[in-house]
C-alpha positions as CSV (number, residue, x, y, z in Angstrom):
1,V,-43.0,55.7,24.8
2,D,-44.4,52.8,22.8
3,P,-47.6,51.9,24.7
4,F,-47.8,48.4,23.2
5,A,-44.3,47.6,24.3
6,T,-45.0,48.9,27.8
7,L,-48.2,46.8,28.0
8,A,-46.4,43.7,26.7
9,Q,-43.7,44.1,29.3
10,F,-45.7,45.1,32.4
11,G,-49.3,44.2,31.6
12,P,-52.3,46.5,31.6
13,D,-53.1,46.4,35.3
14,A,-49.7,47.5,36.5
15,T,-49.5,50.2,33.8
16,R,-53.0,51.5,34.7
17,W,-52.3,51.4,38.4
18,Y,-49.2,53.5,37.9
19,M,-50.8,56.0,35.7
20,I,-53.8,56.5,38.0
21,T,-51.9,56.6,41.4
22,N,-48.7,58.4,40.3
23,A,-50.2,61.9,39.9
24,E,-53.3,63.7,41.0
25,P,-55.9,64.1,38.3
26,W,-55.2,67.8,37.9
27,D,-51.4,67.3,37.6
28,N,-49.3,66.4,34.6
29,L,-48.5,62.7,34.5
30,K,-44.8,62.0,35.2
31,F,-44.4,58.8,33.2
32,N,-41.5,56.5,33.8
33,T,-41.4,52.8,33.1
34,D,-39.2,52.3,36.2
35,G,-42.2,53.4,38.2
36,I,-44.4,50.8,36.6
37,G,-41.8,48.2,37.5
38,E,-41.9,49.4,41.1
39,V,-45.7,49.1,41.2
40,Q,-45.5,45.7,39.7
41,R,-43.1,44.5,42.4
42,K,-44.3,46.4,45.5
43,L,-48.1,46.0,45.0
44,F,-48.8,43.2,42.6
45,G,-45.7,41.2,43.6
46,T,-46.5,41.6,47.3
47,L,-50.1,40.6,46.8
48,A,-49.1,37.5,44.7
49,N,-46.5,36.5,47.4
50,T,-49.1,36.9,50.1
51,Y,-51.6,34.8,48.2
52,N,-48.9,32.1,47.5
53,F,-48.0,32.0,51.2
54,F,-51.7,31.5,52.1
55,A,-52.2,28.9,49.4
56,L,-49.1,26.9,50.3
57,Y,-50.2,26.3,53.9
58,A,-53.9,26.1,53.0
59,N,-53.1,23.3,50.6
60,L,-51.0,21.4,53.1
61,D,-53.8,21.6,55.6
62,H,-56.5,20.9,53.0
63,Y,-58.2,24.1,54.2
64,Q,-61.4,25.4,52.7
65,V,-63.3,28.3,54.3
66,N,-66.5,27.2,56.2
67,Q,-68.9,30.0,55.4
68,F,-71.3,28.9,58.1
69,D,-68.9,28.1,61.0
70,R,-66.3,30.8,61.3
71,V,-64.3,31.4,64.5
72,P,-66.5,33.8,66.7
73,R,-65.3,37.4,66.9
74,E,-64.7,37.2,70.7
75,Q,-62.3,34.3,70.1
76,L,-60.2,36.0,67.5
77,P,-56.7,37.0,68.5
78,E,-56.0,40.7,68.9
79,L,-53.9,40.7,65.8
80,D,-56.8,39.4,63.7
81,R,-59.3,41.9,65.2
82,W,-56.8,44.7,64.4
83,I,-56.3,43.9,60.7
84,L,-60.1,43.5,60.3
85,S,-60.6,46.9,62.0
86,K,-58.0,48.4,59.6
87,L,-59.7,46.6,56.7
88,N,-63.1,48.2,57.5
89,T,-61.5,51.6,58.0
90,L,-59.9,51.1,54.6
91,V,-63.2,50.1,53.0
92,G,-64.8,53.3,54.2
93,E,-62.0,55.5,53.0
94,V,-61.7,53.8,49.6
95,T,-65.4,53.9,49.0
96,E,-65.5,57.6,49.8
97,Q,-62.7,58.3,47.4
98,Y,-64.2,56.3,44.5
99,E,-67.6,58.0,45.1
100,A,-65.8,61.4,44.9
101,Y,-64.2,60.3,41.6
102,N,-60.8,60.2,43.1
103,P,-59.3,56.9,42.1
104,T,-55.8,58.3,42.7
105,K,-56.3,58.5,46.5
106,A,-58.3,55.2,46.5
107,G,-55.4,53.3,44.8
108,R,-52.8,54.8,47.2
109,L,-54.9,53.8,50.2
110,V,-55.2,50.2,48.9
111,Q,-51.4,50.0,48.2
112,E,-50.5,51.4,51.6
113,F,-52.8,48.8,53.3
114,V,-51.3,45.9,51.3
115,N,-47.7,46.9,51.9
116,D,-47.6,48.4,55.4
117,Q,-50.4,46.7,57.2
118,L,-51.3,43.3,55.6
119,S,-48.0,42.1,54.3
120,N,-45.3,43.8,56.3
121,W,-47.1,43.6,59.6
122,Y,-50.0,41.1,59.9
123,V,-48.6,38.3,57.8
124,R,-45.1,38.6,59.3
125,L,-46.5,38.6,62.9
126,A,-49.0,35.8,62.2
127,R,-46.9,33.5,60.1
128,R,-46.1,31.1,62.9
129,R,-49.8,30.4,63.2
130,F,-49.8,29.0,59.7
131,W,-46.7,26.9,60.4
132,S,-48.2,25.3,63.5
133,G,-49.6,21.8,63.6
134,V,-53.2,20.6,63.9
135,A,-55.1,19.6,67.0
136,S,-55.0,16.1,68.4
137,D,-58.2,15.2,66.6
138,G,-56.6,16.1,63.2
139,N,-58.6,19.3,62.8
140,L,-57.3,22.9,62.7
141,T,-56.9,24.6,66.0
142,P,-59.3,27.6,66.4
143,D,-56.2,29.9,66.3
144,K,-55.0,28.4,63.0
145,Q,-58.5,28.5,61.5
146,A,-58.8,32.1,62.5
147,A,-55.6,33.0,60.8
148,Y,-56.7,31.3,57.5
149,E,-60.2,33.0,57.7
150,T,-58.8,36.4,58.5
151,L,-56.1,36.4,55.7
152,Q,-58.5,35.0,53.1
153,H,-61.2,37.6,54.1
154,C,-58.6,40.5,53.7
155,L,-57.4,39.2,50.3
156,V,-60.9,38.8,49.0
157,A,-61.8,42.4,50.2
158,V,-58.6,43.8,48.6
159,S,-59.5,42.1,45.3
160,Q,-62.8,43.9,45.4
161,L,-61.3,47.3,46.3
162,M,-58.7,47.2,43.6
163,S,-60.9,45.8,40.9
164,P,-61.9,49.2,39.3
165,I,-58.2,49.9,38.6
166,A,-56.7,46.4,38.2
167,P,-59.6,44.3,36.9
168,F,-57.6,41.4,35.6
169,F,-55.3,40.8,38.6
170,A,-58.3,41.4,41.0
171,D,-60.3,38.7,39.2
172,W,-57.4,36.3,39.3
173,L,-56.9,36.9,43.0
174,Y,-60.7,36.5,43.8
175,R,-61.1,33.4,41.8
176,S,-58.0,31.8,43.2
177,L,-59.3,32.4,46.7
178,T,-62.9,31.2,46.1
179,D,-63.0,28.6,43.3
180,G,-62.7,25.8,45.8
181,V,-66.0,26.6,47.4
182,R,-67.9,27.9,44.3
183,A,-70.2,24.9,43.9
184,E,-71.2,24.9,47.5
185,S,-71.7,28.7,47.4
186,V,-73.9,28.4,44.4
187,A,-76.0,25.7,46.0
188,K,-76.3,27.6,49.3
189,N,-76.5,31.1,47.7
190,T,-73.6,32.6,49.7
191,P,-71.4,35.6,48.6
192,F,-68.8,33.4,46.9
193,K,-71.3,32.1,44.4
194,H,-70.1,34.6,41.8
195,N,-67.4,33.4,39.5
196,S,-65.9,36.9,39.0
197,V,-65.1,39.6,41.4
198,H,-66.9,42.0,39.0
199,L,-70.2,40.3,39.7
200,T,-69.9,40.5,43.5
201,D,-71.5,43.2,45.7
202,W,-69.2,46.0,46.8
203,H,-67.6,45.2,50.1
204,P,-69.8,46.6,52.9
205,I,-68.4,48.8,55.7
206,E,-68.9,46.9,59.0
207,E,-68.7,49.7,61.5
208,D,-68.9,47.5,64.5
209,W,-65.6,45.9,63.5
210,I,-63.7,49.2,63.7
211,D,-61.8,49.7,66.9
212,A,-60.0,53.0,66.8
213,D,-58.2,52.4,70.2
214,L,-56.8,49.1,69.0
215,E,-55.7,50.7,65.7
216,R,-53.9,53.4,67.7
217,S,-52.2,50.8,69.9
218,M,-50.9,48.9,66.9
219,E,-49.8,52.1,65.3
220,L,-47.7,52.8,68.4
221,A,-46.3,49.2,68.2
222,Q,-45.2,49.9,64.7
223,Q,-43.6,53.1,65.6
224,V,-41.7,51.6,68.5
225,S,-40.6,48.7,66.4
226,S,-39.4,51.0,63.6
227,L,-37.3,53.0,66.1
228,V,-35.8,49.9,67.6
229,H,-35.0,48.5,64.1
230,S,-33.3,51.8,63.1
231,L,-31.2,51.6,66.3
232,R,-30.2,48.0,65.5
233,K,-29.3,48.9,62.0
234,A,-27.3,52.0,63.1
235,H,-25.3,50.0,65.6
236,K,-24.9,46.8,63.5
237,L,-27.0,44.7,65.8
238,K,-28.9,42.2,63.7
239,V,-32.4,41.3,64.6
240,R,-31.5,37.6,65.2
241,Q,-29.4,38.8,68.1
242,P,-31.8,39.0,71.2
243,L,-31.4,42.0,73.5
244,S,-32.6,42.3,77.0
245,R,-35.0,45.3,77.0
246,V,-36.4,48.5,75.6
247,L,-37.2,51.4,77.8
248,I,-40.0,53.9,76.8
249,P,-40.5,57.1,78.7
250,V,-44.2,57.8,78.7
251,R,-46.1,60.4,80.9
252,N,-49.4,60.1,79.1
253,A,-51.5,57.3,80.8
254,D,-53.5,56.5,77.7
255,T,-50.3,56.1,75.6
256,R,-48.7,53.9,78.2
257,R,-51.9,51.7,78.3
258,Q,-52.0,51.4,74.5
259,I,-48.3,50.4,74.3
260,E,-48.6,47.9,77.2
261,H,-51.5,46.3,75.3
262,V,-49.2,45.4,72.4
263,A,-45.9,45.0,74.2
264,P,-45.8,41.2,73.5
265,L,-46.0,41.9,69.8
266,V,-43.2,44.5,70.0
267,M,-41.0,42.1,71.9
268,S,-41.5,39.4,69.3
269,E,-41.0,41.8,66.3
270,V,-37.8,43.4,67.6
271,N,-36.4,40.4,69.5
272,V,-36.2,41.8,73.0
273,K,-37.0,40.1,76.3
274,A,-38.9,43.0,77.9
275,V,-40.5,46.4,77.3
276,A,-40.4,48.7,80.3
277,F,-41.7,52.2,81.0
278,V,-40.0,55.0,82.7
279,D,-40.8,58.6,83.7
280,D,-38.7,61.3,82.2
281,A,-37.8,62.4,85.7
282,S,-36.2,59.1,86.4
283,G,-32.8,60.4,85.3
284,L,-32.3,57.5,82.9
285,L,-32.9,59.7,79.8
286,T,-31.6,63.2,79.2
287,K,-33.3,65.4,76.6
288,R,-32.2,68.7,75.0
289,V,-34.4,71.0,73.1
290,K,-33.2,73.1,70.1
291,P,-35.1,75.8,68.1
292,N,-36.4,74.8,64.7
293,F,-35.4,77.9,62.8
294,K,-37.2,76.8,59.6
295,A,-40.5,76.8,61.4
296,L,-39.7,79.8,63.7
297,G,-38.7,82.3,61.0
298,P,-42.0,82.4,59.0
299,K,-44.0,82.2,62.3
300,F,-42.3,84.8,64.5
301,G,-40.4,87.0,62.0
302,K,-38.3,89.6,63.8
303,Q,-39.1,87.9,67.2
304,M,-37.4,84.7,66.1
305,K,-34.1,85.3,68.1
306,D,-36.0,86.0,71.3
307,V,-38.2,82.9,70.8
308,A,-35.1,80.8,70.1
309,A,-33.4,82.1,73.3
310,A,-36.6,81.2,75.3
311,I,-36.6,77.7,73.8
312,T,-33.0,77.1,74.6
313,A,-33.7,78.1,78.2
314,M,-36.7,75.8,78.6
315,T,-36.9,73.8,81.8
316,P,-37.4,70.0,81.8
317,D,-40.9,70.5,83.1
318,Q,-41.8,72.9,80.3
319,L,-40.3,70.4,77.7
320,S,-42.4,67.6,79.3
321,E,-45.5,69.7,79.0
322,L,-44.9,70.5,75.4
323,E,-44.3,66.8,74.6
324,Q,-47.4,65.8,76.5
325,M,-49.8,68.5,75.4
326,G,-48.4,69.3,72.0
327,T,-48.5,73.1,72.7
328,L,-46.8,75.4,75.3
329,L,-47.2,79.1,76.2
330,L,-43.6,80.2,76.7
331,A,-43.4,83.7,78.0
332,T,-45.8,85.4,75.5
333,Y,-45.0,82.9,72.7
334,S,-47.3,80.1,71.8
335,L,-45.2,77.1,70.7
336,N,-46.1,73.7,69.2
337,L,-43.9,70.6,68.6
338,T,-43.0,71.6,65.1
339,D,-41.3,74.7,66.5
340,V,-38.6,72.7,68.3
341,E,-36.2,69.8,67.8
342,I,-36.0,67.4,70.8
343,V,-32.8,65.5,71.0
344,T,-32.4,62.5,73.4
345,E,-28.8,61.8,74.5
346,D,-27.5,58.3,74.7
347,I,-26.6,56.8,78.1
348,P,-23.8,54.2,78.8
349,G,-24.9,50.8,77.6
350,W,-28.0,52.2,75.8
351,V,-28.8,53.8,72.5
352,V,-31.7,56.2,72.0
353,A,-34.0,57.2,69.2
354,S,-37.0,59.5,68.9
355,E,-39.8,60.2,66.5
356,G,-42.2,63.1,67.4
357,T,-43.1,62.6,71.0
358,L,-42.1,59.0,71.1
359,T,-38.7,58.0,72.5
360,V,-37.2,54.5,72.9
361,A,-34.0,53.5,74.7
362,L,-32.4,50.1,73.7
363,D,-30.2,48.2,76.0
364,V,-27.3,47.0,73.8
365,T,-25.4,44.9,76.3
366,V,-25.2,41.4,75.0
367,T,-24.7,38.9,77.8
368,D,-23.2,35.4,77.3
369,E,-26.7,33.9,77.4
370,L,-28.1,36.4,74.9
371,R,-25.1,35.8,72.6
372,K,-25.7,32.0,72.7
373,E,-29.3,32.5,71.8
374,G,-28.2,34.7,68.9
375,I,-25.9,32.0,67.7
376,A,-28.7,29.5,67.8
377,R,-30.9,31.8,65.8
378,D,-28.2,32.3,63.2
379,L,-27.8,28.5,63.0
380,V,-31.5,28.1,62.4
381,N,-31.3,30.6,59.6
382,R,-28.4,28.7,57.9
383,I,-30.2,25.4,58.2
384,Q,-33.5,26.9,56.8
385,N,-31.5,28.3,53.8
386,L,-29.9,24.8,53.3
387,R,-33.4,23.2,53.3
388,K,-34.6,25.7,50.7
389,D,-31.5,25.3,48.5
390,R,-31.9,21.5,48.5
391,G,-35.6,21.8,47.6
392,F,-36.9,20.1,50.8
393,A,-40.7,20.1,51.2
394,V,-42.1,22.3,53.9
395,T,-43.3,19.2,55.7
396,D,-40.0,17.3,55.5
397,K,-38.5,16.2,58.8
398,I,-34.7,16.2,58.9
399,S,-31.8,14.8,61.0
400,I,-28.8,17.0,61.7
401,Q,-25.2,16.1,62.5
402,L,-23.1,19.1,63.5
403,E,-19.3,19.0,64.0
404,R,-18.2,19.9,67.5
405,N,-15.4,22.2,66.5
406,N,-16.0,25.2,68.7
407,D,-16.9,25.3,72.4
408,T,-19.0,28.4,72.2
409,L,-21.0,27.0,69.3
410,A,-21.5,23.7,71.1
411,E,-22.7,25.5,74.2
412,A,-25.1,27.6,72.2
413,V,-26.6,24.4,70.6
414,E,-26.9,22.6,73.9
415,S,-28.6,25.6,75.5
416,N,-31.1,26.0,72.7
417,R,-31.5,22.5,71.3
418,S,-35.3,22.3,71.6
419,Y,-35.7,25.7,69.9
420,I,-33.4,24.8,67.0
421,Q,-35.1,21.4,66.4
422,Q,-38.6,22.9,66.5
423,E,-37.7,25.7,64.1
424,V,-36.1,23.5,61.4
425,Q,-38.3,20.4,62.0
426,A,-35.4,18.3,63.1
427,V,-36.1,14.9,64.7
428,S,-32.5,14.7,65.9
429,L,-29.6,17.1,66.4
430,D,-26.3,15.5,67.2
431,L,-22.9,17.2,68.0
432,V,-20.2,14.8,66.7
433,T,-16.5,14.8,66.6
434,G,-15.1,14.5,63.1
435,M,-17.1,14.6,59.8
436,N,-16.8,12.6,56.6
437,G,-16.4,14.1,53.2
438,S,-20.1,14.5,52.6
439,A,-20.5,17.2,55.2
440,T,-21.6,20.7,54.0
441,E,-19.4,23.6,55.1
442,I,-21.1,26.9,55.9
443,E,-19.7,30.2,57.2
444,M,-21.6,31.9,60.1
445,D,-19.9,35.0,61.4
446,E,-16.7,33.8,63.2
447,F,-17.7,30.1,62.9
448,I,-17.2,27.6,60.2
449,L,-20.0,25.1,60.4
450,R,-19.6,21.5,59.1
451,L,-22.9,19.6,59.1
452,I,-24.8,16.8,57.5
453,V,-28.6,17.4,56.9
454,E,-30.8,14.5,55.7
455,V,-34.5,14.0,55.2
456,V,-35.8,11.2,57.4
């Protein structure tokens, strides 16, 4: 491997990050330039895209952080309080790893936070807050201001945490986020006074921001969402198609409370109308338990067949106890969840998925009303793509003429007109008979759309 060619292609930060995080310090380094490219895309590309998203809307709103008048903590939305809790948990873990001379673990923690928590969860769920308008007095609403402040704070903190491994990118990110308030910060001696991330104090751990219960609630929301997404993918139900409800069998009161707490986020993320809870004894879900022979063999040796027979004969109450408590004394054998495989059977009109002790059942019946809403969401997607392809500005308002060539499509538009117009920033949406030659033709599942979209 030519190191100079590698550095020229990928840059020193991505190369260094890959070499430090790819293998433990005591292991041989498994070097592959494809791995550097993956780091460049998944970490540095994700961070750059997240910053660009922030900068796009911050510039449109002329936002600059007010270091003396932030939204009070008690007024922050739960999503903001969660990501700030995760951030402070991260700061503690990363600081501990750096102090133990383990940059491998520190880098992996930062990368996991950026990809799984900040970009793939917080920004995706909060993005509508950045799109929203301003208050009647022309100022940012407290909700929108909180979104800007929270995302900027997280990005600045990430720039500090990654700076020992990726000094150049970290400095670019920090300066991009703080240059606009540098003069004011110098004059008032605030933390953003430094013109380099490498001159700042290390990010402190703010213990009072850490909320373990909220973090657990959001972890459950992510698990439920992941299971529902996997069911949609397996059964070819795209996320833009709304579905009526998800059922979650929960016997643990704390787990139910934690999921209920974040149910609105789950509904938004997986596009369902309701999240409901059921007891395993309700008869809606049927579970079977099978022996996990890979775990039973090393654990029980010659007794494995007897243990397997006892597992196969487990009663529903015993299975429920094992799921709820994590352990079960079966005859004279002590079992835990890794000793068994729990299979949940589908029921008519529903599909079921499980992960560990968590099970979800998704109602896959698509009513006419849900189908029309799904068509409207698909139409929004096509118009948004058209806006992007034509280079329309984010703030451009448009008018739409759509050919009335299908009754189902027309009914879907009429039923969801206000939603469509709001999503694509259309001041008018007209269904017309006949189109001239300037109309754009777009395929959308079984429909052929002919429409005229113009900036007004």
